[in-house]
N, C-alpha and C positions, 0 to 999 in steps of 0.2 A: 242697787238693782232690785227690782220687784218682779217676781215670776208668778203667774197664775197657772196652777196645775189642774188638769181635768182627768178624772178617773172614771172609766166605764168598761170594765172587763167582764164583770159577772153580775151579781145581784145588787151592786151599789153604784149609784151615780154620785160622784164627789167632786168638790171644787175647793182647792186650798190655795192660799196666798202666802208666799214667803218673801221676806225682805233681808237683804244681805249687804254688808260692807266688804264682802270677800273680794280678794284680788288674786290674780295668777302670778305666782313667783316660784316657778319650778314645780310647785305642787299646789293643788287647790286648797285654800284655807277656808274652812266653813265655820270657824269659831264665832264669827260675828253675824251669824244667820239666825233669824227667829221666825217662827210661824205666826202669822197675823190672824189666820182663821183656818178652819178645817171643817167645812160644811158638807153634809151628805144626806141622801135620801135612799134608804135601803128597801128593796122589795122584800116583803115579809116571808118568813119560812112557812111552808104549808105541807100538808100530807101529799100534795101532788108533785113536790119537788120544784125545780126551776126549769121553766119552759122558755127557751130562747126568744120566741116571738113575744111572749108576755113581758119578759125582762126588757126587751127593746122598746115596747110600747110604754112601759113605766118610765124608762130613761128619757124618752122623747117628751113625755108629759112633764117631767119635773126638772129637766135640764136648765131652762131659763130661770126658774125659781131658785134653784140651788146656786147658780153662778151669781145672780143678783144678791142673794143673801150673803155669799162669801165676800163680794166686793164691799157691801155695806158694812159687814162686821169688821173687815180689815181697814175700813176708813179710807179706801182709795177708789178712784174711778178707773174705768177701762183705759183711759188715756194715760194714766200714771203707770200702767203695767209695761214693763220692758220686753217681755216675751211670754208666749203662751205654750205651755208644755201639755202633752196629752199621752195617755197610755196607748202605745202602738200595738202591743201584744205581749205575751200570749193571752188568750181569752176567748170568750164566746163571740163568734163573728158578728152577729146581729148587734150585740152590745158595743163592741169595738167601733162599729160603723157610726153609731149615734155619737159617741164621744169624739170621734174624728171629725164628723160634720160640724159639731158644735164648736170645737177648737178651731177648725179651719175657717169657719164663718166669722168668728171673732177676730181671727188673725187677718183675714182679707179685708173686712170692713174697717178695721182700725189700723191697718198697716203695721202689724206687729209680727216679729219673727215667730215661726211655728217650729216647735222642738219636739220631735218624736222621742218617747221614752220607753225603754224596755221595762215592763211592769215588774218582772222578777228582780232586775237590777235595782229598781226603785225601792223594793222592800228591803234589800240589803243595805242600800245607801242611807235610807232614813234611819235604819237601825244603827249603823256605824256612827252617824251624826248624833243621834239622840243619846247613845251610850258611850260616846267618845272612844270607839274602838278603831284601831289602826289597821291591823292585819289579822282578823279573826278567822277561825274555822266557822263557816256559816251553816246553820241548820235552818232550812226554809221549809216551814210546815203550813200548808194552806189547803183549801178545799180541792183545788185542781191539781196540786203537785206536792211532792215531797223530795227535797234534794239536800245533799250534804256537799258543800263546795268550799274551795279555798282559792285565793288569788295566786296564780303561778305564771311564770314567764315561758313563752314559747316563741322561738325565732326572734328573740329580742322584744316581743310584745307581751303585754299583760292581759290575762283573761281570768274569769272565774271558772276554774276547772271543776266540773261535776265529778266528785269522787264516788258518789253513790246516790241512788235515787229509787223511787218506786218503779216497779216493772209493770204495774197495772193501774191502780187508782191511787189518788192522793189520800193522805191520812184524814184530812178534813172531810173528803167525800165519803170515805168509809164510815166515819162517825155520824155524818149526816144521814146516811142510808139506814144505819142502825136505829138512830133516833126516830126516823120517819116510819120505818117498817114495824117497830114495836110500839108505836103510838105514844111516844113520850111528849111532854109539854115543857118547853117548846120541842117540836119534832125535828131536832137537829143535834149537832155536836154539843151544844150547850145543855140540851136535855139529858144527854148521856153523862156529861160531867156532873150535873146537879144530882141525878139519880144515884151515881156512884158515890158522891159525897154523903148523901142521905143514908145510903146503905152502910158506909163505913162508920158513921156516927151511931147508927142503930146497933152495930156490932161492937161498939165501944172500942174502936181502934183495932179489932182483931177480925177483919173480914176473911171469909173463906173463898179461896180461888177455885173457879170452875175451869177444868182443863180445856184448853183451846189450841188450835194449830199455831205454830211459831215458825215464820219463814224469813230467814236472813241468808242471803247469798253473797258472801264477801262483805261488801259495803252496800249492796242493793237489797231492796225490800219488796215483799209482795203481800198485799192486804186482801185480795179477792177471796182466797181460801178461808181466811179468818172471818171475813164477812159472811160467807156461806155457812160456816159452822155456827156463828152466833145466831143467825136467823133460823137455822135448823133447830138449835137448842131451845129457842123461844117457842117455835111451833110445837115442839114435843114437851113443853113445860118441864124441861130437864132441871131447871133451877129458877130461883126468883128473878124478877126483872132487875132488882138492885144488884144481886150477885153477878148477873150476866153483864150489866153495864160496867161494873167494877172490873171484872175479868177481861172484858174486851179492851178497856183502856189500858190496864196493866200490861196485857200482852203486846198491843200495838206500840205502846211507849217503850217497853223493854227492848223490843226489836230495834226501834229507832236509836235508843241510847247505846245499844251494843254496836251498831254500825258506826255511830258517831265516835264512840271511844276508839274504835279501830282506826278511823280516819285521823283522829287526834294523835294517836301514837305514831301514825305514819308521817304526819306533817309537823308535829310538835309546835303548833301555832300557840301564841301566848294567850289567846282568848277564844272562847266559844260564844258565838252570838246567835241567838234564836230569833227568827223573824217570821212574819206571816200570821194569819188569823188564829191558828191553833196555838200560837205562843201565849194566848190568853189563859190557857188551861193551867190551873194551879198545880195539879199533880205532875204534869209534864215538866214544869219549871223546877219542882222539887227534885225530881229524879235526875235532871241534868245538873242541878246544883250539887247533889251528892256525888255524881260521877266526876265532875270537875274538881271537887274538893279532894277526892282520892288521887286525881291526876295532877294536883297542885297547879291548876289552871284557872284563870279568872273566867267566871260565867256571867253573861249578860243576856237579858231578854228584853226585847224592844218594849217600850212603854205601851200600855193598853191602847192609848189613843192613836198610836201609829202601827198597831199590829194588823188590824183588818185592812181591807181595801179603802183608801181615802185619797183625796186630792193633794194633801200636803206632801206625801211621799213622791208624787209625780213632780211637784214643784221643786222639791229638794234635788231630785235626780236631774231634772231639767236644768237647774242652776249649775250643777256640776258639769253637765255636758257643755253648757255655754262657756263656763270659765276655762274648761280644758280644751275648748275649741274642737270638740268631737264632731265628726261629720257622719251623715247618714245617706246612703245611696237612695233610699226611698222613705217617704213619709206615710205610705199607704198602710192601713191596718194589716197585721200579720198574725193569724191565729196561732201558729206553731212556733213563734219566736222563743228562742231558748236563752237561758242565763249565760251560757258559754259562747253565744254567737257574737257578742259585742266586745271589741277591744276596749280595755279600761285604761284611759290615758291620764288618770289622776292618781 
C-alpha cells in the first residue's frame, strides 16, 4: 500500500509518501513501513511573524511543485498511490483550506480515497512508529500547542487523554515571540536555542540564571506571564540577551518537565515520547533524559526529520487510519480539532 500525505496547517506545505506491507490482524502492524520521501517548502521566519493570508498564498504557490517533487523522489506516479491523506486540523484556517483543496483535487481527479488526518495524532503516531514505542506518555511540544497525553480507555473505547496542557500559548509560540521581539537571528525558537547555547559556552558551563515567573498548575502550564516578564527584562536591559535566552528556556522547560514527571508518576507508562517541532531542542531533550533516568523510564524523542510539520507523518497516520478502518463523519478542515477527539482503533 502506498499513501501520499499532504501537510498544510501552519508555515509548512509538505508532501510525503510511505509504502507499507502492513496488514490488519487484530492490531495494526507498521514494522514493514518505510518513508519513500518527505518533501516540503517552509515559509521563512521574519520579524513580522506568520500572517495567515501570506502563509496561504505561499502554500498555493508551492503546492504543485512540492507534490510533484515528492512523487518523483519516491519513484511513483499518482496512479500508483492507493490513498491520499491530508491534515484536517488543528491549524490556521487559511492554510488548512489550501491543503484540503489540493488533496481533494488529487483524490477526485485520480479516483483515490481521501483520508482526513488529525494533525496532532499524526505527530504522535509518526513518533511511535519511528521510535518503536507502544504505549508511551506523550509530550507534544509545538508552536501552536503543548500537551501531555496518554492513551486510556473510556466506555470501552481508546482515546489519547490530555492530562495536562498549556492554558494560553504553546511553548513554541512563546519561544518564537521571544526570538522575534528581541531581534535574534533567526527570529524564532531556533534563535533562542542558539543564543542560549552560545551564552553557556561563554560562561564555560556555569551560566547564571535570571529570575523569571514559573507557572505550573497541577499538570497544566501557562507561558504568557513568562513571556511578558522576558520581554520586560529585555526592554529594561536587566541582563544580557544570552542570559535572558538561557533563563527563558530553562524556566519553560523546567515547567514542562515537572508537569510531565507528575503525569508519569500518575500513569506509570513504560516510555516517555517527545514529539513536535520543539522536540528538536537539545536542551529540552537533555532535561527529559535526566528526568526519565531518575524515574527508570525509557525516553525517546522523535527523529529530527519527523519533529516539525511534514507530509510523512500525515501519510503514516493516514495509513494507520486505513488499516484500522477508522471512519470520519466529515472531511472538511477543522481549525480546533483536538488530540482527544478521535477514537484510536489501533
